[in-house]
C-alpha positions in Angstrom: -2.5 -0.5 -8.9 -0.4 -0.7 -5.7 -0.7 -3.6 -4.0 -3.4 -7.0 -5.1 -3.7 -9.9 -3.9 -5.9 -13.6 -4.9 -8.9 -14.4 -3.1 -9.5 -18.2 -2.5 -12.2 -20.3 -1.4 -14.3 -18.8 1.9 -11.7 -16.1 2.4 -9.9 -14.7 5.6 -8.6 -11.7 6.9 -4.9 -12.8 5.9 -6.3 -13.2 2.5 -5.8 -8.8 2.8 -2.2 -9.1 4.3 -1.0 -7.0 1.9 -3.8 -4.0 2.0 -2.3 -1.2 4.0 -3.4 2.2 4.4 -1.7 6.1 5.1 -2.9 8.0 7.9 -4.4 10.4 5.9 -6.3 7.4 3.8 -7.0 6.6 7.4 -9.0 10.0 8.5 -10.8 9.9 4.6 -12.5 6.5 5.4 -12.9 7.1 8.9 -15.2 10.8 8.0 -16.4 9.7 5.0 -20.2 10.3 4.8 -23.3 9.0 2.8 -23.3 12.7 0.9 -19.2 12.2 -0.3 -17.7 10.4 -2.4 -17.4 7.0 -0.7 -19.3 3.7 -1.5 -20.2 2.0 1.7 -23.4 0.5 2.7 -24.9 2.4 6.1 -23.7 -0.3 8.3 -19.9 -0.2 7.0 -19.7 3.9 7.2 -20.5 3.4 10.8 -17.8 1.3 11.4 -15.5 3.0 10.0 -17.0 5.9 11.9 -16.7 3.9 14.7 -13.1 3.2 14.7 -11.7 6.2 15.8 -8.6 8.2 14.9 -6.7 5.0 15.2 -5.2 4.2 11.5 -4.6 0.3 12.5 -8.1 0.3 13.4 -9.6 1.8 10.1 -7.7 -0.4 8.0 -8.9 -3.5 10.8 -12.4 -2.4 9.6 -11.2 -1.6 5.6 -10.3 -5.2 5.5 -13.2 -6.8 7.2 -16.0 -5.1 5.0 -13.9 -6.1 1.7 -13.7 -9.6 3.0 -17.7 -9.5 4.0 -18.5 -7.9 0.7 -16.6 -10.6 -1.5 -18.0 -13.7 1.1 -21.6 -12.1 0.5 -21.2 -12.2 -3.3 -19.1 -15.5 -3.2 -22.4 -17.1 -1.7 -25.5 -15.5 -2.8 -23.8 -13.4 -6.5 -25.7 -10.2 -7.4 -28.2 -10.8 -4.5 -25.0 -10.4 -2.3 -24.1 -6.9 -3.2 -25.3 -4.4 -0.3 -26.1 -1.1 -2.3 -24.2 1.9 -1.5 -25.7 4.8 0.9 -26.2 7.9 -0.7 -27.3 11.3 1.1 -30.5 12.0 2.0 -31.6 8.4 2.5 -31.1 7.3 -1.2 -29.3 4.3 -2.5 -27.2 3.2 -5.3 -27.9 -0.5 -6.3 -25.0 -1.8 -7.9 -26.2 -5.3 -8.4 -29.1 -3.8 -10.6 -26.5 -2.0 -12.4 -24.2 -5.4 -13.2 -27.9 -7.1 -13.8 -28.7 -5.1 -17.1 -25.1 -4.6 -18.4 -25.8 -9.1 -18.5 -28.6 -8.5 -20.2 -28.0 -5.6 -22.6 -26.0 -7.5 -25.0 -27.9 -9.8 -27.2 -25.1 -11.2 -28.8 -24.5 -12.7 -25.3 -27.7 -14.9 -25.6 -27.6 -15.8 -28.5 -23.5 -16.8 -29.4 -22.6 -17.9 -25.4 -26.3 -18.7 -23.6 -24.4 -20.4 -21.0 -22.2 -17.5 -20.3 -25.3 -15.0 -20.2 -27.0 -17.8 -17.4 -23.3 -17.7 -15.5 -23.8 -13.9 -15.2 -27.4 -13.5 -14.0 -27.4 -16.8 -12.1 -24.2 -16.7 -10.7 -23.0 -18.9 -7.7 -26.1 -21.6 -8.9 -25.4 -21.3 -12.6 -22.6 -22.7 -13.3 -20.8 -24.2 -17.0 -18.6 -27.4 -17.4 -14.8 -26.2 -17.9 -15.2 -22.7 -16.3 -12.4 -21.0 -14.9 -12.8 -18.2 -12.1 -10.4 -15.9 -10.2 -11.0 -13.3 -7.7 -8.7 -10.7 -6.4 -8.6 -7.3 -4.4 -6.4 -4.7 -5.5 -5.9 -1.2 -4.2 -5.7 1.7 -6.9 -5.0 5.7 -7.6 -7.7 6.4 -9.3 -8.2 10.6 -9.7 -5.7 10.7 -7.1 -7.8 8.8 -4.5 -6.8 5.2 -2.8 -9.8 3.0 -4.4 -10.6 -0.7 -3.1 -11.8 -2.7 -5.6 -12.9 -6.6 -5.6 -12.9 -8.5 -9.1 -14.4 -11.7 -10.6 -12.6 -13.1 -13.3 -14.7 -15.8 -15.2 -13.1 -17.6 -18.6 -15.9 -19.5 -20.6 -15.7 -22.6 -23.2 -19.3 -22.4 -25.2 -18.5 -24.8 -27.8 -16.3 -23.6 -30.6 -16.5 -20.1 -29.0 -15.0 -18.7 -26.1 -15.3 -16.1 -23.6 -13.8 -13.6 -20.9 -15.7 -11.8 -18.0 -14.0 -8.8 -15.8 -16.7 -8.1 -13.2 -15.6 -5.3 -10.7 -18.8 -5.5 -8.2 -17.4 -3.4 -5.6 -15.4 -0.1 -6.0 -15.0 2.2 -2.6 -15.1 5.4 -4.8 -14.4 7.3 -8.2 -17.3 4.8 -9.6 -19.3 2.3 -8.8 -18.2 -0.4 -10.5 -17.9 -2.1 -14.1 -18.4 -4.9 -16.2 -16.4 -5.9 -19.5 -17.4 -9.1 -21.6 -15.2 -10.5 -24.1 -16.4 -13.0 -26.6 -14.2 -15.1 -29.6 -16.5 -16.4 -32.2 -15.4 -18.8 -34.8 -16.2 -17.7 -38.5 -14.9 -19.3 -41.7 -12.7 -16.9 -42.1 -11.2 -17.3 -38.4 -12.1 -15.5 -35.0 -14.2 -12.2 -34.5 -13.6 -10.9 -31.3 -16.0 -8.6 -29.5 -16.3 -6.5 -26.0 -19.1 -5.0 -24.5 -17.6 -2.7 -21.3 -19.8 -0.8 -18.8 -18.8 1.5 -16.4 -21.4 2.7 -13.8 -21.2 5.8 -11.8 -23.7 8.5 -10.2 -20.9 10.7 -9.5 -21.5 12.4 -13.2 -24.9 14.2 -12.5 -26.5 17.6 -12.8 -26.3 20.1 -15.3 -24.0 18.4 -18.1 -24.1 15.5 -16.9 -25.6 13.6 -20.3 -23.1 15.0 -22.0 -20.3 14.0 -19.7 -21.5 10.4 -20.1 -22.1 10.8 -23.6 -18.3 12.4 -24.3 -17.0 9.8 -21.9 -18.2 7.1 -24.1 -17.4 8.4 -27.3 -13.5 8.6 -25.8 -13.6 4.8 -24.5 -14.9 3.5 -27.9 -12.2 5.6 -29.6 -9.7 4.0 -27.6 -11.1 0.5 -27.7 -11.0 0.8 -31.3 -7.2 1.8 -31.1 -6.1 -1.2 -29.2 -8.2 -4.0 -31.0 -6.6 -2.3 -34.5 -3.3 -2.7 -32.5 -4.1 -6.0 -31.5 -5.1 -7.3 -35.1 -2.2 -6.2 -36.7 0.1 -7.4 -34.2 -2.1 -10.9 -34.8 -1.7 -11.0 -38.3 1.8 -9.5 -38.8 
Protein backbone atom coordinates (compact mmCIF):
# COMPACT_ATOMS: atom_id res chain seq x y z
CA UNK A 1 0.00 0.00 0.00
CA UNK A 2 1.51 3.31 -1.09
CA UNK A 3 -1.14 5.76 0.10
CA UNK A 4 -4.60 5.81 1.64
CA UNK A 5 -7.13 8.08 3.34
CA UNK A 6 -10.51 7.76 5.01
CA UNK A 7 -13.68 8.85 3.23
CA UNK A 8 -16.33 10.54 5.34
CA UNK A 9 -19.97 11.57 4.84
CA UNK A 10 -20.70 12.51 1.22
CA UNK A 11 -17.01 12.79 0.38
CA UNK A 12 -15.15 15.61 -1.31
CA UNK A 13 -12.26 16.09 -3.76
CA UNK A 14 -10.06 16.95 -0.78
CA UNK A 15 -10.42 13.38 0.50
CA UNK A 16 -8.16 12.33 -2.40
CA UNK A 17 -5.50 15.01 -1.94
CA UNK A 18 -2.94 12.36 -0.92
CA UNK A 19 -3.51 10.37 -4.10
CA UNK A 20 -0.68 10.97 -6.58
CA UNK A 21 0.37 9.20 -9.76
CA UNK A 22 3.59 9.00 -11.75
CA UNK A 23 3.89 10.04 -15.38
CA UNK A 24 4.02 6.35 -16.37
CA UNK A 25 0.86 5.65 -14.41
CA UNK A 26 -0.83 8.63 -16.05
CA UNK A 27 0.07 7.30 -19.51
CA UNK A 28 -1.28 3.86 -18.63
CA UNK A 29 -4.56 5.34 -17.42
CA UNK A 30 -5.05 7.72 -20.35
CA UNK A 31 -4.38 4.91 -22.86
CA UNK A 32 -6.56 2.34 -21.07
CA UNK A 33 -9.00 0.42 -23.26
CA UNK A 34 -11.93 -1.89 -22.40
CA UNK A 35 -10.10 -4.94 -23.74
CA UNK A 36 -7.15 -4.35 -21.38
CA UNK A 37 -6.53 -4.86 -17.67
CA UNK A 38 -8.36 -1.84 -16.22
CA UNK A 39 -11.80 -1.81 -14.59
CA UNK A 40 -13.66 1.30 -15.74
CA UNK A 41 -17.11 2.08 -17.04
CA UNK A 42 -17.50 3.31 -20.62
CA UNK A 43 -17.77 6.89 -19.38
CA UNK A 44 -14.67 6.53 -17.21
CA UNK A 45 -12.60 5.21 -20.11
CA UNK A 46 -13.72 8.19 -22.20
CA UNK A 47 -12.95 10.70 -19.42
CA UNK A 48 -9.43 9.36 -18.85
CA UNK A 49 -8.70 9.22 -22.57
CA UNK A 50 -9.96 12.76 -22.99
CA UNK A 51 -7.63 14.08 -20.29
CA UNK A 52 -4.82 14.23 -22.84
CA UNK A 53 -1.16 13.81 -22.02
CA UNK A 54 -1.14 15.91 -18.85
CA UNK A 55 -0.43 13.82 -15.75
CA UNK A 56 -2.22 16.42 -13.61
CA UNK A 57 -5.34 16.26 -15.80
CA UNK A 58 -5.36 12.44 -15.64
CA UNK A 59 -4.94 12.58 -11.86
CA UNK A 60 -7.92 14.91 -11.53
CA UNK A 61 -10.05 12.55 -13.63
CA UNK A 62 -8.94 9.60 -11.49
CA UNK A 63 -9.80 11.43 -8.28
CA UNK A 64 -13.18 12.40 -9.73
CA UNK A 65 -14.12 8.88 -10.80
CA UNK A 66 -13.13 7.42 -7.42
CA UNK A 67 -15.18 10.08 -5.61
CA UNK A 68 -18.20 9.44 -7.84
CA UNK A 69 -17.99 5.68 -7.34
CA UNK A 70 -17.80 6.19 -3.58
CA UNK A 71 -20.77 8.56 -3.60
CA UNK A 72 -22.84 6.23 -5.79
CA UNK A 73 -22.20 3.26 -3.50
CA UNK A 74 -22.80 5.33 -0.37
CA UNK A 75 -26.16 6.46 -1.81
CA UNK A 76 -27.43 3.29 -3.49
CA UNK A 77 -25.30 0.38 -2.24
CA UNK A 78 -24.85 -2.48 -4.69
CA UNK A 79 -27.22 -0.82 -7.16
CA UNK A 80 -24.86 2.14 -7.37
CA UNK A 81 -21.83 0.14 -8.57
CA UNK A 82 -21.20 0.89 -12.25
CA UNK A 83 -20.30 -2.21 -14.31
CA UNK A 84 -16.84 -2.58 -15.81
CA UNK A 85 -16.76 -2.17 -19.58
CA UNK A 86 -15.05 -5.03 -21.43
CA UNK A 87 -14.03 -5.54 -25.03
CA UNK A 88 -16.67 -6.39 -27.62
CA UNK A 89 -19.36 -4.48 -25.75
CA UNK A 90 -19.36 -6.91 -22.81
CA UNK A 91 -19.59 -5.77 -19.21
CA UNK A 92 -18.66 -7.27 -15.84
CA UNK A 93 -21.11 -6.47 -13.05
CA UNK A 94 -19.17 -6.47 -9.78
CA UNK A 95 -22.38 -5.73 -7.88
CA UNK A 96 -23.63 -9.17 -8.91
CA UNK A 97 -20.39 -10.70 -7.61
CA UNK A 98 -20.86 -9.07 -4.20
CA UNK A 99 -24.52 -10.01 -4.06
CA UNK A 100 -23.67 -13.66 -4.75
CA UNK A 101 -20.96 -13.58 -2.09
CA UNK A 102 -23.44 -12.20 0.44
CA UNK A 103 -25.95 -14.93 -0.37
CA UNK A 104 -23.43 -17.78 -0.63
CA UNK A 105 -22.88 -18.33 3.09
CA UNK A 106 -25.86 -20.08 4.72
CA UNK A 107 -24.35 -19.49 8.16
CA UNK A 108 -24.87 -15.75 7.79
CA UNK A 109 -28.63 -16.14 7.50
CA UNK A 110 -28.69 -18.57 10.43
CA UNK A 111 -26.32 -16.92 12.90
CA UNK A 112 -25.95 -13.31 11.71
CA UNK A 113 -29.19 -12.46 9.87
CA UNK A 114 -28.89 -8.75 10.60
CA UNK A 115 -25.51 -8.65 8.91
CA UNK A 116 -26.74 -10.42 5.80
CA UNK A 117 -29.57 -7.90 5.49
CA UNK A 118 -27.00 -5.09 5.66
CA UNK A 119 -24.77 -6.70 3.01
CA UNK A 120 -27.66 -7.10 0.59
CA UNK A 121 -29.61 -3.95 1.39
CA UNK A 122 -27.06 -1.27 2.31
CA UNK A 123 -27.57 1.66 2.86
CA UNK A 124 -31.31 1.24 3.47
CA UNK A 125 -30.67 -1.79 5.68
CA UNK A 126 -28.85 -1.10 8.92
CA UNK A 127 -28.74 -2.34 12.51
CA UNK A 128 -28.30 -0.72 15.89
CA UNK A 129 -24.70 -0.09 16.96
CA UNK A 130 -23.34 -0.80 13.49
CA UNK A 131 -20.02 0.92 12.83
CA UNK A 132 -18.65 1.56 9.36
CA UNK A 133 -15.60 3.12 7.75
CA UNK A 134 -14.74 3.90 4.15
CA UNK A 135 -11.31 4.47 2.67
CA UNK A 136 -9.41 4.52 -0.61
CA UNK A 137 -5.95 3.14 -1.14
CA UNK A 138 -3.32 2.99 -3.85
CA UNK A 139 -1.43 -0.29 -3.79
CA UNK A 140 1.05 -2.08 -6.02
CA UNK A 141 -0.49 -5.40 -7.10
CA UNK A 142 1.41 -7.57 -9.57
CA UNK A 143 3.66 -4.57 -10.15
CA UNK A 144 0.74 -2.37 -11.23
CA UNK A 145 -0.69 0.64 -9.40
CA UNK A 146 -4.20 -0.32 -8.30
CA UNK A 147 -6.78 2.06 -6.82
CA UNK A 148 -9.26 0.47 -4.40
CA UNK A 149 -12.39 1.62 -2.56
CA UNK A 150 -13.20 -0.31 0.63
CA UNK A 151 -16.15 -0.44 3.04
CA UNK A 152 -15.49 -1.81 6.54
CA UNK A 153 -18.45 -2.83 8.72
CA UNK A 154 -18.62 -4.00 12.34
CA UNK A 155 -21.96 -5.41 13.50
CA UNK A 156 -23.05 -6.83 16.87
CA UNK A 157 -25.85 -9.39 16.57
CA UNK A 158 -26.94 -10.56 20.01
CA UNK A 159 -23.99 -12.33 21.57
CA UNK A 160 -22.29 -12.67 18.18
CA UNK A 161 -20.12 -10.15 16.39
CA UNK A 162 -19.13 -9.76 12.76
CA UNK A 163 -16.61 -7.80 10.73
CA UNK A 164 -16.82 -7.17 6.99
CA UNK A 165 -14.27 -5.94 4.49
CA UNK A 166 -15.94 -5.18 1.17
CA UNK A 167 -13.89 -3.85 -1.75
CA UNK A 168 -16.60 -2.42 -3.97
CA UNK A 169 -14.13 -1.13 -6.54
CA UNK A 170 -10.65 -2.08 -7.74
CA UNK A 171 -9.13 -0.45 -10.80
CA UNK A 172 -7.09 -3.41 -12.08
CA UNK A 173 -5.69 -6.91 -11.44
CA UNK A 174 -8.99 -8.19 -10.00
CA UNK A 175 -12.60 -6.98 -9.76
CA UNK A 176 -12.89 -6.67 -5.97
CA UNK A 177 -13.51 -8.84 -2.96
CA UNK A 178 -15.56 -9.39 0.17
CA UNK A 179 -14.50 -11.03 3.43
CA UNK A 180 -16.80 -11.68 6.40
CA UNK A 181 -15.49 -12.78 9.79
CA UNK A 182 -17.94 -13.98 12.43
CA UNK A 183 -17.28 -14.42 16.16
CA UNK A 184 -19.89 -16.85 17.45
CA UNK A 185 -20.30 -17.73 21.14
CA UNK A 186 -20.31 -21.41 22.10
CA UNK A 187 -20.19 -23.03 25.57
CA UNK A 188 -16.43 -23.58 25.25
CA UNK A 189 -15.68 -19.98 24.21
CA UNK A 190 -15.84 -18.39 20.77
CA UNK A 191 -15.79 -19.90 17.29
CA UNK A 192 -14.25 -17.71 14.59
CA UNK A 193 -15.40 -18.27 11.02
CA UNK A 194 -14.32 -16.57 7.81
CA UNK A 195 -15.91 -16.41 4.38
CA UNK A 196 -13.75 -14.70 1.76
CA UNK A 197 -14.52 -14.19 -1.93
CA UNK A 198 -12.20 -12.55 -4.46
CA UNK A 199 -13.45 -11.96 -8.00
CA UNK A 200 -11.71 -11.75 -11.35
CA UNK A 201 -12.61 -12.46 -14.95
CA UNK A 202 -9.02 -12.11 -16.08
CA UNK A 203 -8.18 -15.75 -15.35
CA UNK A 204 -9.95 -17.24 -18.36
CA UNK A 205 -9.22 -19.35 -21.40
CA UNK A 206 -7.46 -22.71 -21.45
CA UNK A 207 -6.52 -23.68 -17.92
CA UNK A 208 -8.52 -20.86 -16.33
CA UNK A 209 -10.66 -23.21 -14.25
CA UNK A 210 -7.61 -25.07 -12.97
CA UNK A 211 -5.86 -21.78 -12.10
CA UNK A 212 -8.87 -20.65 -10.06
CA UNK A 213 -8.97 -23.96 -8.21
CA UNK A 214 -5.26 -23.73 -7.43
CA UNK A 215 -5.68 -20.15 -6.25
CA UNK A 216 -8.52 -21.15 -3.93
CA UNK A 217 -6.45 -24.03 -2.55
CA UNK A 218 -3.47 -21.77 -1.84
CA UNK A 219 -5.71 -19.19 -0.17
CA UNK A 220 -7.40 -21.84 2.00
CA UNK A 221 -4.02 -23.17 3.14
CA UNK A 222 -2.73 -19.71 4.00
CA UNK A 223 -5.90 -18.86 5.93
CA UNK A 224 -5.62 -22.07 7.94
CA UNK A 225 -2.04 -21.09 8.84
CA UNK A 226 -3.16 -17.60 9.91
CA UNK A 227 -6.00 -18.92 12.07
CA UNK A 228 -3.82 -21.59 13.65
CA UNK A 229 -1.17 -19.01 14.51
CA UNK A 230 -3.85 -16.75 16.01
CA UNK A 231 -5.32 -19.60 18.04
CA UNK A 232 -1.91 -20.42 19.50
CA UNK A 233 -1.29 -16.79 20.46
CA UNK A 234 -4.65 -16.50 22.18
CA UNK A 235 -4.09 -19.78 24.00
CA UNK A 236 -0.59 -18.90 25.17
